C-alpha positions in Angstrom: 23.2 28.7 -47.4 24.4 25.0 -47.2 28.1 26.2 -47.0 27.3 28.5 -44.2 25.5 25.7 -42.3 28.4 23.3 -42.7 30.9 25.9 -41.5 28.8 26.7 -38.4 28.5 22.9 -37.6 32.3 22.5 -38.0 33.1 25.4 -35.7 30.6 24.1 -33.1 32.1 20.6 -33.2 35.6 22.1 -32.8 34.5 24.2 -29.9 32.7 21.3 -28.1 35.8 19.0 -28.5 37.4 20.9 -25.7 34.5 20.3 -23.3 35.2 16.7 -22.6 35.6 14.6 -19.5 38.4 12.1 -18.6 39.7 10.3 -21.7 42.4 7.8 -22.4 43.9 10.1 -25.1 44.1 13.9 -24.8 41.4 15.7 -26.8 42.2 18.2 -29.6 43.3 21.5 -28.1 42.6 24.7 -29.9 44.2 26.7 -27.0 46.7 25.1 -24.6 44.9 23.7 -21.6 46.8 23.8 -18.2 45.0 20.6 -17.1 46.9 18.6 -19.6 50.6 19.0 -19.1 53.6 16.9 -18.1 53.5 16.4 -14.3 53.8 13.8 -11.6 50.4 12.5 -10.3 50.1 11.4 -6.6 50.8 7.7 -6.1 51.7 7.3 -9.8 54.7 5.7 -11.4 57.7 7.4 -13.0 60.7 6.2 -14.8 62.8 9.1 -13.5 63.6 7.5 -10.2 65.1 4.1 -9.6 62.2 2.9 -7.4 59.6 3.8 -10.0 57.6 6.0 -7.7 56.5 9.6 -8.6 55.7 10.4 -4.9 58.9 11.0 -3.0 59.7 10.6 0.6 60.9 13.7 2.5 64.7 13.7 3.1 65.6 12.7 6.6 65.6 15.6 9.1 63.7 18.0 6.8 60.7 19.8 8.4 58.2 22.3 6.9 59.3 25.9 7.3 57.5 27.7 10.1 55.4 24.7 10.8 57.5 22.7 13.3 55.2 21.0 15.8 57.0 18.9 18.4 55.2 15.8 19.4 54.9 16.7 23.1 51.9 16.2 25.4 51.3 19.9 25.2 50.9 19.8 21.4 49.2 16.5 21.0 47.5 15.6 24.3 49.3 12.2 24.2 51.9 10.7 26.4 55.0 9.0 25.0 53.3 5.6 25.1 50.4 6.9 23.0 47.9 7.1 25.9 45.9 10.3 26.5 47.3 12.8 29.1 45.3 12.4 32.3 45.8 16.0 33.5 46.4 19.0 31.3 50.1 20.1 31.2 49.3 23.8 31.8 48.7 25.8 35.0 45.1 26.7 35.8 44.9 30.5 36.2 42.0 33.0 36.0 43.4 34.3 32.7 43.4 30.8 31.3 39.8 30.2 32.4 38.7 33.6 30.9 40.3 32.6 27.6 38.6 29.3 27.7 35.2 30.8 28.4 35.6 33.2 25.5 36.5 30.4 23.1 34.0 27.9 24.4 31.2 30.4 23.9 32.5 31.2 20.4 33.1 27.7 19.0 31.3 25.2 21.3 28.2 27.0 22.6 26.3 27.1 19.2 25.9 23.3 19.6 26.5 22.6 23.3 25.1 25.9 24.7 27.0 28.0 27.2 26.4 25.5 30.0 27.6 22.5 28.0 24.2 20.6 28.3 23.9 20.2 24.5 20.9 22.5 24.0 22.5 25.2 21.8 20.9 27.1 18.9 22.0 24.5 16.3 20.0 21.5 17.8 17.1 23.8 18.5 16.9 24.7 14.8 17.8 21.3 13.5 16.5 18.3 15.5 18.6 15.8 13.6 21.8 17.3 15.1 22.0 16.3 18.7 25.3 17.3 20.4 26.6 15.5 23.5 25.9 16.7 27.0 29.4 17.7 28.0 28.6 17.5 31.7 27.5 13.8 31.7 29.6 11.3 33.8 31.4 9.7 30.9 32.9 13.0 29.9 33.6 14.1 33.4 35.7 10.9 33.8 37.4 11.3 30.4 41.1 12.2 30.3 42.0 15.8 29.6 44.0 14.6 26.6 41.0 12.9 25.2 39.0 16.2 25.3 42.0 18.0 23.8 42.1 15.4 20.9 38.4 15.8 20.2 38.7 19.6 20.0 41.7 19.2 17.7 40.5 16.6 15.3 36.7 16.3 15.9 34.8 13.1 16.5 31.9 11.5 14.6 29.6 14.4 13.6 31.7 17.1 15.4 34.1 18.9 13.1 37.7 19.7 14.2 38.5 23.1 15.7 42.3 22.7 15.7 42.7 25.3 12.9 40.8 27.9 14.9 42.5 27.3 18.2 46.2 26.9 19.0 47.2 24.2 21.5 47.3 26.7 24.4 43.8 27.8 23.5 42.5 24.3 23.2 43.8 23.6 26.7 42.0 26.7 27.9 38.8 25.3 26.5 39.4 22.0 28.3 40.0 23.9 31.6 36.8 25.9 31.3 34.8 22.8 30.4 36.0 21.3 33.7 34.6 24.3 35.4 31.2 23.8 33.8 31.3 20.1 34.8 32.1 20.9 38.4 29.3 23.4 38.5 26.8 20.8 37.3 28.0 18.1 39.8 29.0 20.4 42.7 27.5 20.4 46.2 27.8 22.6 49.3 30.9 20.7 50.5 32.8 22.1 47.5 32.3 25.7 48.7 34.8 27.1 51.2 33.3 27.5 54.7 33.7 31.3 54.7 31.6 31.5 51.5 28.7 29.4 52.5 26.8 32.0 54.4 25.4 33.8 51.4 24.6 30.5 49.6 22.3 29.0 52.3 18.7 28.7 51.4 16.4 31.3 52.9 12.7 31.1 52.4 11.3 34.3 50.8 8.3 36.4 52.1 4.9 34.9 51.9 3.0 35.8 48.7 0.6 38.7 49.0 -3.1 37.7 48.7 -4.6 39.7 45.9 -8.4 40.5 46.0 -10.5 38.8 43.3 -11.3 41.0 40.4 -14.6 39.2 39.8 -16.1 40.3 43.2 -18.4 38.2 45.4 -20.9 36.0 43.6 -24.4 37.0 44.6 -26.7 34.4 46.2 -29.6 33.0 44.2 -32.7 35.2 44.2 -30.7 38.3 45.4 -30.8 39.9 41.9 -34.6 39.4 41.7 -35.2 40.9 45.0 -33.0 43.9 44.1 -35.0 44.4 40.9 -38.3 44.7 42.7 
């Protein structure tokens, strides 16, 4: 019995020796562990290269295959001097606005709602999350490139949406957002003269007076007189 107990404890100790955290020396391996193998760590040193660095710089002129992104205002929202693009470098068309509406309602409306006022389903369910009102003056006056940058990389508690939307689709969202802002701050002077007729205020019909369901209140003493 004692021999069996010692054997069991030895096997348990051998098995547990592989379940270890970071150590200065590699633990005993019963089976080869892929975590422990010769490799270069990021920002580590190496005697293989003259400069002693394991991390290597890319050769000059080399770019990732199928991932070439030119640093143009269209792709970055930035001018050559690093400032945000004032006006979007795309033509505003009905097709662009329709694309922007679809993507805004998909990715932006859950927090900012479909009008951009910041009253979407997320803040209604979670009061701690309060999105910005996209129609307020500071964002109306913001550069188009600034809005493009926020969509691409996020800002503060807002996550980035650059992976879900290509540059052309991000500009479409910016264009549609400008429509929502114009709708919130618009007035009659923004409407063409030929289209104002149907927008003029017309008072509706007077409300119909409904008879009371309770009927007239009898005068005092009338019920006693009727009872006699």
